C-alpha positions in Angstrom: -127.9 -87.7 48.0 -124.2 -88.2 47.7 -121.2 -89.5 49.6 -118.5 -86.9 50.3 -115.0 -88.1 50.9 -111.9 -86.1 51.9 -108.6 -86.7 53.6 -107.1 -84.7 56.5 -103.7 -85.7 57.9 -103.9 -89.2 56.3 -107.4 -89.8 57.7 -110.2 -90.6 55.2 -113.5 -89.0 56.2 -116.8 -89.9 54.6 -120.1 -88.2 55.0 -123.5 -89.0 53.6 -125.1 -85.7 52.3 -128.9 -85.7 52.1 -132.0 -83.4 52.5 -134.9 -84.1 54.8 -138.1 -84.2 52.6 -140.3 -82.6 55.2 -138.1 -79.9 56.6 -135.9 -79.3 53.5 -132.8 -79.2 55.8 -129.5 -80.5 54.6 -127.6 -83.0 56.6 -124.0 -84.4 56.6 -123.9 -87.7 58.5 -120.6 -89.4 59.1 -120.5 -92.9 57.5 -118.2 -95.8 56.6 -120.3 -96.8 53.6 -119.3 -96.3 50.0 -122.8 -96.0 48.5 -125.7 -93.8 49.3 -128.0 -96.8 49.7 -125.8 -98.4 52.3 -125.3 -95.1 54.2 -129.0 -94.4 54.3 -129.8 -97.9 55.6 -127.1 -97.6 58.3 -128.6 -94.3 59.6 -131.8 -96.1 60.8 
């Protein structure tokens, strides 16, 4: 799990990067959180 942040045309974009434990798929979920714990809680 990690938060990926990058800037495009003066816009800050944040994504929560995680893997599903059952399917092993990787996901990038847009978030406004700064920590993985907060981003994970906001996704439910």
